[in-house]
C-alpha positions as CSV (number, residue, x, y, z in Angstrom):
1,M,-123.8,22.8,-56.3
2,F,-125.8,23.4,-59.6
3,G,-124.1,26.7,-60.0
4,S,-121.0,24.7,-59.9
5,A,-122.0,22.2,-62.3
6,A,-123.0,25.1,-65.0
7,I,-119.4,26.9,-64.4
8,L,-117.7,23.4,-65.1
9,V,-119.8,23.1,-68.3
10,G,-118.9,26.5,-69.5
11,L,-115.2,25.4,-69.0
12,A,-115.3,22.1,-70.3
13,S,-117.2,23.6,-73.3
14,G,-114.6,26.3,-74.0
15,A,-111.8,23.9,-73.6
16,G,-113.4,21.5,-76.2
17,I,-114.2,24.2,-78.7
18,W,-110.4,25.4,-78.3
19,L,-109.3,21.8,-79.2
20,F,-112.0,21.7,-82.0
21,K,-110.4,25.2,-83.7
22,Q,-107.2,23.7,-83.2
23,G,-108.3,20.5,-85.1
24,I,-109.4,22.6,-87.8
25,L,-106.3,24.5,-88.1
26,W,-104.3,21.1,-88.2
27,A,-106.9,19.6,-90.8
28,E,-106.3,22.8,-93.0
29,H,-102.6,22.5,-92.6
30,F,-102.4,18.9,-93.5
31,F,-105.1,19.1,-96.5
32,Y,-103.6,22.3,-98.1
33,G,-100.0,22.3,-96.7
34,A,-98.8,18.6,-96.9
35,A,-101.3,17.1,-99.1
36,A,-101.4,19.9,-101.8
37,S,-97.8,19.7,-102.0
38,W,-97.7,15.9,-102.7
39,L,-100.3,16.8,-105.5
40,A,-98.8,19.9,-106.6
41,G,-96.5,17.8,-109.3
42,L,-99.7,16.6,-111.0
43,G,-100.8,20.2,-111.7
44,G,-102.9,23.0,-110.0
45,W,-106.0,21.4,-110.8
46,T,-105.4,18.7,-108.3
47,V,-106.4,21.3,-105.5
48,A,-110.1,20.1,-106.8
49,L,-109.4,16.8,-105.3
50,I,-108.6,17.8,-101.7
51,P,-112.3,18.3,-100.6
52,A,-113.1,14.9,-102.3
53,F,-110.0,13.3,-100.3
54,A,-111.6,15.1,-97.2
55,G,-114.8,13.8,-98.0
56,L,-113.6,10.1,-98.2
57,I,-112.3,10.3,-94.7
58,V,-115.4,12.1,-93.2
59,G,-117.5,9.4,-95.1
60,L,-116.0,6.5,-93.7
61,L,-116.0,7.9,-90.0
62,A,-119.8,8.5,-90.6
63,Q,-120.4,4.9,-91.8
64,Y,-118.2,2.9,-89.4
65,W,-117.9,5.2,-86.2
66,I,-120.8,7.6,-86.3
67,G,-123.7,5.8,-87.7
68,A,-127.0,7.1,-89.2
69,E,-127.9,10.6,-87.9
70,R,-131.6,11.2,-88.0
71,H,-131.6,14.5,-86.0
72,P,-128.4,15.7,-86.6
73,G,-126.7,19.1,-85.2
74,V,-129.0,21.6,-83.4
75,A,-132.1,20.0,-84.5
76,G,-131.1,16.8,-82.5
77,I,-130.2,19.3,-79.7
78,M,-133.8,20.9,-79.7
79,A,-135.6,17.6,-79.8
80,S,-133.6,16.2,-77.0
81,V,-134.3,19.3,-74.5
82,A,-138.0,19.4,-75.5
83,L,-138.6,15.5,-75.6
84,A,-136.2,13.7,-73.9
85,G,-135.0,15.5,-70.9
86,G,-131.5,16.6,-72.3
87,R,-130.2,13.2,-73.0
88,L,-127.8,13.0,-76.1
89,R,-125.6,10.4,-77.3
90,Y,-122.7,12.1,-76.0
91,W,-120.0,9.0,-76.8
92,R,-120.4,10.0,-80.4
93,M,-119.4,13.5,-80.0
94,P,-115.4,13.2,-79.9
95,V,-116.0,11.4,-83.6
96,K,-118.4,13.8,-84.9
97,A,-116.1,16.6,-83.9
98,L,-113.2,15.1,-85.6
99,A,-115.4,14.7,-88.7
100,A,-116.6,18.2,-88.6
101,A,-113.0,19.5,-88.1
102,L,-111.7,17.4,-91.3
103,S,-115.0,18.6,-93.2
104,I,-114.0,22.3,-92.4
105,G,-110.3,22.0,-92.9
106,G,-110.8,19.9,-96.2
107,G,-113.0,22.7,-97.6
108,A,-116.4,21.9,-97.2
109,T,-118.8,24.8,-97.4
110,V,-120.1,24.6,-94.0
111,G,-119.5,26.3,-90.5
112,P,-118.1,25.7,-87.1
113,E,-120.4,27.1,-85.1
114,D,-123.2,24.4,-85.0
115,P,-120.3,21.9,-84.1
116,S,-119.3,24.0,-81.3
117,V,-123.0,24.1,-79.7
118,Q,-123.1,20.3,-80.0
119,I,-119.8,20.2,-78.3
120,G,-121.2,22.2,-75.3
121,A,-124.4,20.6,-75.3
122,N,-123.0,17.1,-75.3
123,V,-120.7,18.3,-72.6
124,G,-123.9,19.3,-70.4
125,S,-125.9,16.2,-71.2
126,F,-122.8,14.1,-70.2
127,L,-122.5,15.5,-66.8
128,G,-126.5,15.5,-66.3
129,Q,-126.4,11.9,-67.1
130,R,-123.6,10.6,-65.2
131,W,-124.5,12.5,-62.1
132,R,-128.0,11.0,-62.4
133,L,-129.6,14.7,-62.3
134,S,-133.2,15.3,-63.2
135,A,-134.3,16.0,-66.6
136,G,-135.2,19.4,-65.6
137,R,-131.5,20.1,-64.5
138,T,-129.9,17.9,-67.5
139,R,-131.8,20.4,-70.0
140,S,-130.6,23.2,-68.2
141,L,-126.8,22.0,-68.5
142,V,-127.4,21.1,-72.1
143,A,-128.7,24.6,-72.8
144,A,-125.7,26.1,-70.9
145,G,-123.3,24.0,-73.0
146,A,-124.8,25.3,-75.9
147,A,-124.5,29.1,-74.6
148,G,-121.0,28.1,-73.9
149,G,-120.4,26.8,-77.7
150,I,-121.6,30.2,-78.8
151,A,-119.7,32.2,-76.7
152,A,-116.7,30.3,-77.1
153,A,-117.0,30.3,-80.9
154,F,-117.4,34.1,-81.2
155,N,-116.2,35.4,-78.1
156,A,-119.8,36.8,-77.5
157,P,-121.3,35.4,-74.3
158,I,-124.5,37.9,-74.2
159,A,-125.2,36.1,-77.8
160,G,-124.4,32.7,-76.3
161,V,-126.9,33.2,-73.5
162,F,-129.8,34.4,-76.2
163,F,-129.1,31.3,-78.6
164,A,-129.6,29.1,-75.8
165,V,-133.1,30.8,-74.8
166,E,-134.3,31.2,-78.5
167,I,-133.2,28.2,-80.0
168,V,-132.5,25.4,-77.7
169,I,-135.0,26.0,-74.4
170,G,-137.5,28.0,-76.7
171,E,-138.6,30.3,-73.7
172,I,-137.0,32.1,-70.8
173,S,-137.3,30.2,-67.8
174,G,-135.7,31.3,-64.6
175,S,-134.3,28.1,-63.6
176,A,-132.4,27.5,-66.6
177,L,-131.2,31.1,-67.1
178,G,-128.8,31.3,-64.4
179,S,-127.1,28.1,-65.3
180,V,-126.7,29.6,-68.9
181,V,-125.3,32.9,-68.0
182,L,-122.7,31.1,-65.7
183,S,-121.8,29.0,-68.3
184,A,-121.6,31.6,-71.0
185,V,-119.3,33.6,-69.0
186,A,-117.3,30.8,-67.8
187,S,-116.6,29.7,-71.5
188,S,-115.6,33.2,-72.6
189,V,-113.2,33.6,-69.8
190,F,-111.4,30.4,-70.8
191,T,-111.5,31.5,-74.5
192,Q,-110.2,34.9,-73.7
193,A,-107.5,33.4,-71.5
194,V,-106.0,31.1,-74.1
195,S,-106.9,32.9,-77.5
196,G,-107.2,36.7,-76.6
197,S,-110.4,38.8,-76.7
198,N,-110.6,39.2,-80.2
199,P,-113.9,38.0,-82.1
200,A,-113.9,35.3,-84.6
201,F,-113.3,37.6,-87.4
202,S,-112.4,41.5,-87.8
203,V,-115.3,43.9,-87.9
204,P,-114.6,47.3,-89.0
205,A,-115.9,50.5,-87.5
206,Y,-119.4,51.1,-88.3
207,A,-120.6,54.3,-90.1
208,Y,-124.2,55.3,-89.6
209,R,-124.6,58.9,-90.7
210,S,-128.4,59.9,-90.7
211,P,-131.9,58.6,-90.6
212,V,-132.2,59.0,-94.2
213,E,-130.1,55.7,-94.5
214,L,-132.6,53.9,-92.7
215,P,-135.1,53.0,-95.8
216,F,-132.2,51.5,-97.6
217,Y,-131.6,49.2,-94.5
218,L,-135.3,48.4,-94.6
219,G,-134.9,47.2,-98.3
220,L,-132.0,45.1,-97.1
221,G,-134.0,43.3,-94.7
222,I,-136.8,42.5,-97.2
223,L,-134.1,41.1,-99.5
224,A,-132.4,39.3,-96.6
225,G,-135.8,37.7,-95.9
226,G,-136.0,36.4,-99.2
227,L,-132.7,34.9,-99.3
228,S,-133.0,33.3,-95.8
229,A,-136.3,31.5,-96.8
230,A,-134.6,30.4,-100.1
231,Y,-131.6,29.0,-97.9
232,I,-133.9,27.0,-95.9
233,V,-135.8,25.5,-98.5
234,L,-132.6,24.6,-100.6
235,I,-131.0,22.9,-97.6
236,D,-134.1,20.6,-97.0
237,R,-134.6,19.9,-100.8
238,I,-131.1,19.1,-101.5
239,K,-130.8,16.9,-98.3
240,A,-133.9,15.0,-99.2
241,L,-132.5,14.7,-102.8
242,C,-129.0,13.3,-101.7
243,A,-130.9,10.8,-99.1
244,R,-132.8,9.2,-102.1
245,V,-129.6,8.5,-103.8
246,R,-128.4,4.7,-103.2
247,L,-124.9,5.2,-102.8
248,P,-122.6,4.4,-99.8
249,A,-122.1,7.3,-97.2
250,P,-118.3,7.8,-98.4
251,A,-119.3,7.7,-102.0
252,K,-121.7,10.5,-101.4
253,T,-119.3,12.6,-99.5
254,V,-116.5,12.2,-102.1
255,L,-118.9,13.4,-104.8
256,A,-119.9,16.4,-102.7
257,G,-116.4,17.4,-102.2
258,L,-115.4,16.9,-105.6
259,L,-118.3,19.5,-106.7
260,V,-116.7,21.8,-104.2
261,G,-113.3,21.4,-105.1
262,L,-114.2,21.9,-108.8
263,V,-116.1,25.3,-108.2
264,S,-113.1,26.2,-106.0
265,L,-111.0,26.1,-108.9
266,A,-112.6,29.4,-110.2
267,L,-113.9,30.6,-106.9
268,P,-111.6,29.7,-104.1
269,Q,-114.0,31.8,-101.8
270,V,-116.5,28.8,-101.4
271,R,-113.9,26.8,-99.6
272,G,-114.3,26.4,-95.7
273,V,-116.1,28.7,-93.3
274,G,-116.0,31.9,-95.1
275,Y,-114.6,34.1,-92.6
276,G,-111.9,35.4,-94.8
277,T,-114.4,36.2,-97.5
278,I,-116.3,38.2,-94.8
279,E,-113.6,40.2,-93.9
280,T,-112.7,41.0,-97.7
281,I,-116.2,42.4,-98.1
282,F,-115.8,44.3,-94.8
283,S,-112.5,46.0,-95.8
284,P,-112.8,49.6,-97.8
285,E,-111.0,48.3,-100.8
286,A,-113.2,47.8,-103.9
287,V,-114.6,44.2,-104.6
288,S,-116.1,43.1,-107.7
289,S,-120.0,43.0,-107.7
290,L,-119.8,40.1,-110.0
291,L,-117.4,38.3,-107.6
292,L,-120.0,38.9,-104.7
293,V,-122.9,37.5,-106.7
294,A,-120.4,34.5,-107.7
295,V,-120.0,33.7,-103.9
296,L,-123.7,34.3,-102.9
297,L,-124.9,31.8,-105.5
298,A,-122.1,29.4,-105.1
299,R,-122.3,29.2,-101.2
300,L,-126.3,29.3,-101.6
301,V,-126.1,25.9,-103.5
302,L,-122.7,24.3,-101.9
303,T,-123.7,24.6,-98.5
304,P,-126.8,22.1,-99.1
305,V,-124.6,20.2,-101.2
306,S,-122.0,19.6,-98.4
307,L,-124.5,18.8,-95.9
308,G,-126.5,16.7,-97.8
309,G,-123.4,14.9,-99.1
310,G,-122.4,13.8,-95.6
311,F,-119.8,16.5,-94.3
312,H,-120.3,17.5,-90.9
313,G,-120.6,21.1,-90.1
314,G,-123.3,23.9,-89.5
315,V,-125.5,26.5,-91.3
316,F,-124.7,29.2,-89.0
317,A,-121.7,30.7,-90.8
318,P,-122.6,30.0,-94.4
319,S,-125.7,32.1,-93.5
320,M,-123.6,35.0,-92.3
321,V,-121.3,34.8,-95.7
322,L,-124.5,35.0,-97.6
323,G,-125.8,38.1,-95.7
324,A,-122.3,39.7,-96.2
325,A,-122.1,39.4,-99.8
326,L,-125.9,40.4,-100.1
327,G,-125.2,43.6,-98.3
328,G,-122.1,44.4,-100.3
329,I,-124.1,43.7,-103.5
330,Y,-127.1,45.8,-102.4
331,S,-124.9,48.7,-101.5
332,E,-123.1,48.8,-104.7
333,V,-126.4,48.7,-106.7
334,I,-127.6,51.5,-104.8
335,D,-124.4,53.4,-105.1
336,T,-124.8,53.0,-109.0
337,L,-128.2,54.1,-109.1
338,M,-128.0,56.9,-106.4
339,P,-124.2,57.9,-106.3
340,A,-125.0,60.9,-104.2
341,M,-125.9,58.4,-101.2
342,A,-122.4,57.0,-100.8
343,L,-123.6,54.1,-99.0
344,P,-120.8,52.3,-97.1
345,R,-120.3,48.8,-98.1
346,P,-118.9,47.4,-94.7
347,A,-122.0,48.7,-93.0
348,F,-124.4,47.0,-95.2
349,A,-122.5,43.9,-95.2
350,M,-122.5,43.7,-91.2
351,V,-126.1,44.1,-91.3
352,G,-127.0,41.9,-94.1
353,M,-125.0,39.3,-92.2
354,A,-127.1,39.4,-89.1
355,A,-130.4,40.0,-91.2
356,V,-129.9,36.5,-93.1
357,L,-128.9,34.9,-90.0
358,A,-131.9,36.0,-88.1
359,G,-134.1,34.9,-91.1
360,A,-132.7,31.6,-91.3
361,V,-132.3,30.4,-87.9
362,R,-135.2,32.4,-86.4
363,A,-133.2,33.9,-83.5
364,P,-133.3,37.8,-84.0
365,L,-132.0,38.7,-80.3
366,T,-129.0,36.4,-80.8
367,A,-127.9,37.9,-84.5
368,T,-128.7,41.5,-83.2
369,L,-126.6,40.9,-80.0
370,L,-123.9,39.0,-81.7
371,L,-123.1,41.8,-84.1
372,F,-123.4,44.3,-81.3
373,E,-120.8,42.6,-79.2
374,M,-118.6,42.0,-82.0
375,T,-118.4,45.8,-82.9
376,N,-119.1,47.2,-79.5
377,D,-120.7,50.2,-81.4
378,Y,-124.2,51.5,-80.0
379,R,-124.9,53.4,-83.4
380,I,-125.4,50.1,-85.2
381,I,-128.4,48.9,-83.0
382,L,-131.2,51.0,-84.8
383,P,-130.6,50.0,-88.3
384,L,-129.6,46.6,-87.2
385,M,-133.0,46.1,-85.5
386,L,-134.8,47.2,-88.2
387,A,-133.1,45.1,-91.0
388,V,-133.4,41.8,-88.7
389,M,-137.0,42.2,-87.6
390,V,-137.8,43.0,-91.3
391,S,-136.0,40.0,-92.7
392,L,-137.4,37.7,-89.8
393,L,-141.2,38.5,-90.9
394,V,-140.3,37.9,-94.6
395,S,-138.8,34.9,-93.8
396,Q,-141.4,33.5,-91.7
397,R,-144.2,34.6,-94.3
398,L,-142.2,32.9,-97.0
399,Q,-141.3,29.8,-95.2
400,K,-142.7,29.2,-91.8
401,D,-140.0,26.8,-90.2
402,S,-136.5,27.7,-89.6
403,V,-133.4,26.1,-91.1
404,Y,-133.5,23.8,-87.5
405,T,-137.0,23.2,-87.3
406,L,-137.7,22.2,-90.8
407,A,-135.7,18.7,-90.4
408,L,-138.0,18.2,-87.5
409,A,-141.3,19.1,-89.2
410,R,-140.6,16.7,-92.1
411,L,-140.7,13.8,-89.4
412,G,-144.1,15.3,-87.9
413,I,-142.3,16.7,-84.6
414,R,-143.6,20.1,-84.0
415,L,-141.8,21.4,-80.9
416,R,-144.2,23.4,-78.5
417,R,-142.7,26.0,-76.7
418,G,-144.1,26.6,-73.2
419,R,-147.6,25.7,-74.2
420,D,-149.8,23.6,-76.5
421,I,-150.8,25.3,-79.7
422,E,-154.5,25.8,-80.0
423,V,-155.6,22.6,-81.9
424,L,-157.4,24.5,-84.6
425,Q,-154.3,26.7,-85.4
426,G,-152.8,23.6,-87.5
427,I,-155.6,23.1,-89.9
428,T,-156.0,25.6,-92.9
429,V,-159.3,26.8,-94.6
430,A,-157.9,25.2,-97.8
431,E,-158.0,22.0,-96.2
432,V,-161.6,21.4,-95.3
433,M,-163.7,24.3,-97.4
434,S,-166.0,23.4,-100.2
435,A,-164.0,24.2,-103.1
436,R,-167.0,24.3,-105.8
437,P,-170.0,25.6,-103.9
438,P,-173.2,26.3,-105.6
439,V,-173.7,29.8,-106.4
440,L,-176.4,32.3,-107.1
441,R,-176.5,34.9,-109.7
442,L,-177.6,38.8,-109.1
443,S,-180.4,38.2,-111.8
444,M,-181.7,34.9,-110.7
445,P,-185.5,35.3,-109.6
446,L,-185.7,35.0,-105.7
447,P,-188.2,32.0,-105.8
448,E,-185.4,30.0,-107.7
449,A,-182.7,31.2,-105.7
450,Q,-184.9,29.9,-102.6
451,K,-185.2,26.4,-104.2
452,L,-181.5,26.4,-104.6
453,L,-180.7,27.4,-101.3
454,W,-183.1,24.7,-99.8
455,K,-181.6,22.1,-101.8
456,S,-178.1,22.8,-100.8
457,H,-178.9,22.3,-97.1
458,Q,-176.7,25.4,-96.6
459,R,-177.8,28.4,-94.4
460,G,-176.5,30.9,-96.9
461,L,-175.0,30.9,-100.6
462,P,-172.8,33.2,-102.4
463,V,-174.2,35.5,-104.8
464,V,-172.0,36.7,-108.1
465,D,-172.4,39.1,-110.7
466,E,-172.4,38.4,-114.6
467,H,-168.5,38.1,-114.5
468,G,-168.2,35.8,-111.7
469,R,-167.2,38.2,-109.0
470,L,-168.3,37.7,-105.5
471,A,-171.3,40.5,-105.1
472,G,-172.8,39.3,-101.7
473,I,-174.4,36.5,-100.1
474,L,-178.0,35.2,-99.7
475,S,-178.8,33.6,-96.3
476,L,-182.2,32.1,-95.0
477,R,-182.3,35.3,-92.7
478,D,-182.5,37.7,-95.9
479,L,-185.1,35.4,-97.3
480,E,-187.2,35.6,-94.0
481,A,-186.7,39.6,-94.3
482,A,-187.9,39.5,-97.7
483,A,-190.7,36.9,-97.2
484,H,-193.7,39.5,-96.6
485,A,-192.6,41.9,-99.4
486,E,-195.7,42.5,-101.7
487,N,-193.4,42.0,-104.8
488,W,-191.8,38.9,-103.5
489,L,-192.1,36.7,-106.7
490,S,-190.6,39.5,-108.9
491,L,-187.7,40.2,-106.7
492,H,-184.0,38.8,-107.7
493,A,-181.3,37.7,-105.6
494,G,-179.4,40.7,-106.0
495,D,-182.2,42.7,-104.5
496,V,-182.4,40.8,-101.0
497,C,-178.8,39.6,-100.5
498,S,-176.3,40.8,-98.1
499,R,-173.6,43.0,-99.8
500,E,-171.5,43.5,-96.8
501,V,-169.8,40.2,-96.8
502,E,-167.2,38.7,-94.4
503,V,-164.6,36.7,-96.1
504,T,-161.6,34.6,-95.2
505,T,-158.7,33.1,-97.5
506,P,-157.5,29.7,-98.2
507,G,-154.3,30.2,-96.3
508,A,-156.3,31.3,-92.9
509,T,-156.3,28.7,-90.2
510,I,-159.6,27.3,-89.0
511,G,-159.4,28.9,-85.6
512,E,-159.0,32.5,-87.2
513,A,-161.9,31.7,-89.4
514,L,-164.1,30.2,-86.6
515,R,-163.5,33.6,-84.5
516,Q,-164.6,35.6,-87.3
517,M,-167.8,33.5,-87.9
518,S,-168.5,33.7,-84.4
519,L,-168.0,37.6,-84.0
520,H,-170.3,38.3,-86.9
521,D,-172.9,35.5,-85.9
522,I,-172.6,33.8,-89.4
523,A,-172.8,30.2,-90.2
524,Q,-170.8,30.3,-93.4
525,I,-168.1,32.4,-94.9
526,P,-167.0,33.0,-98.5
527,V,-163.2,31.9,-99.2
528,V,-161.6,34.4,-101.6
529,D,-158.4,34.8,-103.5
530,P,-156.0,36.6,-101.0
531,L,-154.7,38.8,-103.9
532,D,-158.5,39.5,-105.3
533,H,-161.5,39.3,-102.7
534,S,-164.0,39.2,-105.5
535,R,-162.8,36.1,-106.8
536,L,-164.5,33.4,-105.0
537,V,-162.7,30.1,-104.6
538,G,-164.7,28.4,-101.8
539,M,-167.1,28.4,-98.9
540,L,-166.5,27.5,-95.3
541,S,-169.6,26.3,-93.2
542,R,-169.8,25.1,-89.5
543,G,-170.0,21.9,-90.7
544,D,-166.6,22.0,-92.3
545,V,-165.4,23.6,-89.1
546,V,-166.6,20.4,-87.3
547,R,-164.6,18.2,-89.8
548,A,-161.7,20.5,-89.5
549,Y,-161.8,19.7,-85.5
550,D,-161.9,16.2,-85.9
551,L,-158.6,16.3,-88.4
552,A,-157.0,18.6,-86.0
553,L,-157.6,16.0,-83.2
554,V,-156.2,13.1,-85.0
555,R,-153.0,15.3,-86.1
556,H,-152.5,16.3,-82.6
557,A,-152.7,12.7,-81.3
558,A,-150.5,11.4,-84.1
559,A,-147.9,14.3,-83.4
560,R,-147.9,13.6,-79.6
561,Q,-147.3,9.8,-80.4
562,R,-144.5,10.7,-82.6
563,E,-142.8,13.0,-79.9
564,Q,-143.2,10.0,-77.6
565,E,-141.6,7.9,-79.8
566,V,-138.7,10.1,-80.6
567,S,-138.3,10.5,-77.0
568,L,-138.2,6.9,-76.5
569,D,-135.5,6.7,-78.9
570,L,-133.4,9.6,-77.6
571,S,-133.7,8.5,-73.9
572,T,-132.7,4.8,-74.5
573,G,-129.8,5.0,-77.1
574,M,-131.6,2.3,-79.4
575,D,-133.1,3.1,-82.6
576,V,-136.9,3.5,-83.2
577,V,-138.2,2.5,-86.3
578,E,-141.6,2.3,-88.3
579,L,-142.5,-0.8,-90.3
580,Q,-145.6,-1.2,-92.3
581,V,-147.3,-4.7,-92.7
582,Q,-147.4,-5.7,-96.2
583,A,-150.0,-8.1,-97.5
584,G,-148.7,-11.6,-98.0
585,S,-145.8,-11.0,-95.4
586,T,-144.9,-13.2,-92.5
587,C,-146.7,-11.0,-90.1
588,A,-150.0,-10.4,-92.2
589,G,-153.0,-11.9,-90.8
590,R,-151.1,-13.6,-87.8
591,L,-151.1,-13.2,-83.6
592,M,-148.3,-11.4,-82.2
593,R,-147.4,-14.4,-80.4
594,E,-147.2,-16.8,-83.4
595,I,-144.2,-14.6,-84.9
596,A,-140.6,-15.3,-84.2
597,W,-139.7,-11.8,-83.3
598,P,-135.9,-10.9,-82.7
599,A,-134.7,-11.2,-79.4
600,E,-133.0,-7.6,-79.5
601,S,-136.4,-5.8,-80.4
602,L,-139.5,-4.8,-78.9
603,I,-142.7,-3.8,-80.7
604,T,-144.3,-0.9,-78.7
605,S,-147.2,0.1,-80.4
606,V,-149.4,-0.8,-83.5
607,R,-151.0,2.2,-85.5
608,R,-154.2,1.0,-87.6
609,G,-155.8,4.0,-89.3
610,R,-156.8,6.3,-86.5
611,E,-156.4,3.8,-83.7
612,T,-153.2,3.3,-81.8
613,I,-153.1,-0.3,-80.3
614,I,-150.8,-1.5,-77.5
615,P,-149.7,-4.8,-78.8
616,R,-150.3,-8.3,-76.7
617,G,-149.7,-11.6,-77.5
618,D,-153.5,-12.1,-79.0
619,T,-153.1,-8.9,-81.1
620,R,-153.7,-10.1,-84.9
621,L,-151.8,-7.9,-87.4
622,E,-153.3,-6.9,-90.5
623,S,-152.1,-5.5,-93.9
624,G,-151.4,-1.7,-93.7
625,D,-150.8,-1.7,-89.9
626,V,-147.9,0.4,-89.0
627,L,-145.6,-1.1,-85.9
628,V,-143.3,1.0,-84.0
629,A,-140.4,-1.0,-82.8
630,M,-137.3,-0.6,-80.6
631,A,-134.4,-2.5,-82.4
632,S,-130.7,-2.6,-82.3
633,E,-129.0,-1.9,-85.7
634,Q,-128.1,-5.7,-86.1
635,V,-131.9,-6.8,-86.3
636,R,-133.6,-3.9,-88.2
637,Q,-133.3,-6.1,-91.7
638,Q,-135.0,-9.2,-89.8
639,L,-137.7,-6.9,-88.9
640,Q,-138.2,-5.7,-92.3
641,A,-138.2,-9.1,-93.6
642,L,-141.1,-10.0,-91.3
643,T,-143.1,-7.2,-92.1
644,G,-142.1,-6.6,-95.8
645,G,-142.2,-3.0,-95.2
646,E,-139.5,-0.4,-95.4
647,T,-138.1,0.9,-92.0
648,G,-138.1,4.4,-91.3
649,D,-136.1,6.2,-88.4
650,L,-137.8,8.4,-86.0
651,G,-135.1,10.0,-84.0
652,D,-131.2,10.5,-83.1
């Protein structure tokens, strides 16, 4: 029975994505066929107005039919699977798919794969909810739909399976894996039956000639990791900037479309998905390095602008265009510096495409298998795996969150995949260390050093040389060992301090530092500059660790509460908002039962400092309290008027 449901999800996903692709083609024909011919009489510059016109339509759809999306796209699917049993607001999906088709067809610098995943996932959620399946089975159908979405978008069923495992589920689960595989296969069968077996775009034959080329792929992986991290950060920052602009949604989308249109006058490669640009880079014909640089920089900025402005689409395809451009630029630079290598640009463009994708979405298996399925060439695996894994490591080092999870992290949601994270792993040494510890000089007389140590109430103090560099640590144990020396009064701190010193860095977690302290049986550990271990920046003691544990528990409890609030929002379909009680507002100082709350609202909890209160009629609200409320869109302003505080959305 459940296997049949997974196959149905796959077939429905394939059909929905085929219709979505037809919608993109129709939108392209309308905007750059009919609309462009209407505007042609005014001059060639009018092509810049087309993305703005598309933005107006998309903005109106968003304002009047879709509404505010607090967790749009794949991030919302991840939150739903982790926190709300796979319950999605599937009734919004047809309009969202239309908005995405108009966005892409109108030239916005976004991709179709994320909307394809949303179509499949919403099909799975719809069936799970309509058939009243358990939360576990509904989650499995949502993941199956996501797999079908990627399989249909690329004609790559294996990549679809691993996308669902790596991104949507987050772990390999035997109960879900079967439905994911069945859905991906069914979706691919449907897609190949109606569209053929060709991949999303043409991929050339791969040329890997010798292991001598591998170091160059290693360099490409390093650059791809840096580019992925920059891509993630830019999307986050520009989205946040656009959210602060006080303009109606259609006005924002029009402005974003106008910017895309103006850039496209000089650089038409920035419009739309970019598969044609990838094929151009893959071709053996010469491509200007300056053109590739321009495409890379323009798309690196315009994709965040398009998404922040309100266009509907994904980050998947744009990251692939960035990677292809990076690989093309990189191979051209190597050829200029080392012409004897004659590195093939298409090969490096293909590997760069997968490397940037893996670094951006943090799905190395998906990126690797996607390119492998599209090339059907095993020779690509070795350099591909090398570049992908290096890119992933570099990107994680520079930016710990993926392009999907960073949006959730900004709302305090950290999804735990399979197990709870150790509580102290979320606190860094820099957050609790003593930044200006007292220090001892090597030349300081031992009696004076002893007085300072006792006065500090610490079990040890760092010892520095005349240049302020860390030279050792003087502990109570060292003083006890030297207590019976005949020349005790003439000794200096440098004569008895321990010179072999364990150190940690500000970026290390408290869990790591505590394990290091326990291993060496020490009560405190110097904190040093990660680039210069002789430069002391602080001290971490066991007292600091106790403080860190308290802080970690508070954060852990807050994160759990936030996840429950988001789960409530996703499960009920109502908005969950936060409101802060301001001094002098209607609520401040009054009992809950004395306040005329709107009928279409429910106050679920009150946060007061570190305390969470379940409100009752005799609960007295104080200024500074944060109320968590379930409310319809119509009464949010009434709640804000009662509390005097700004509302903040918690989930979608």
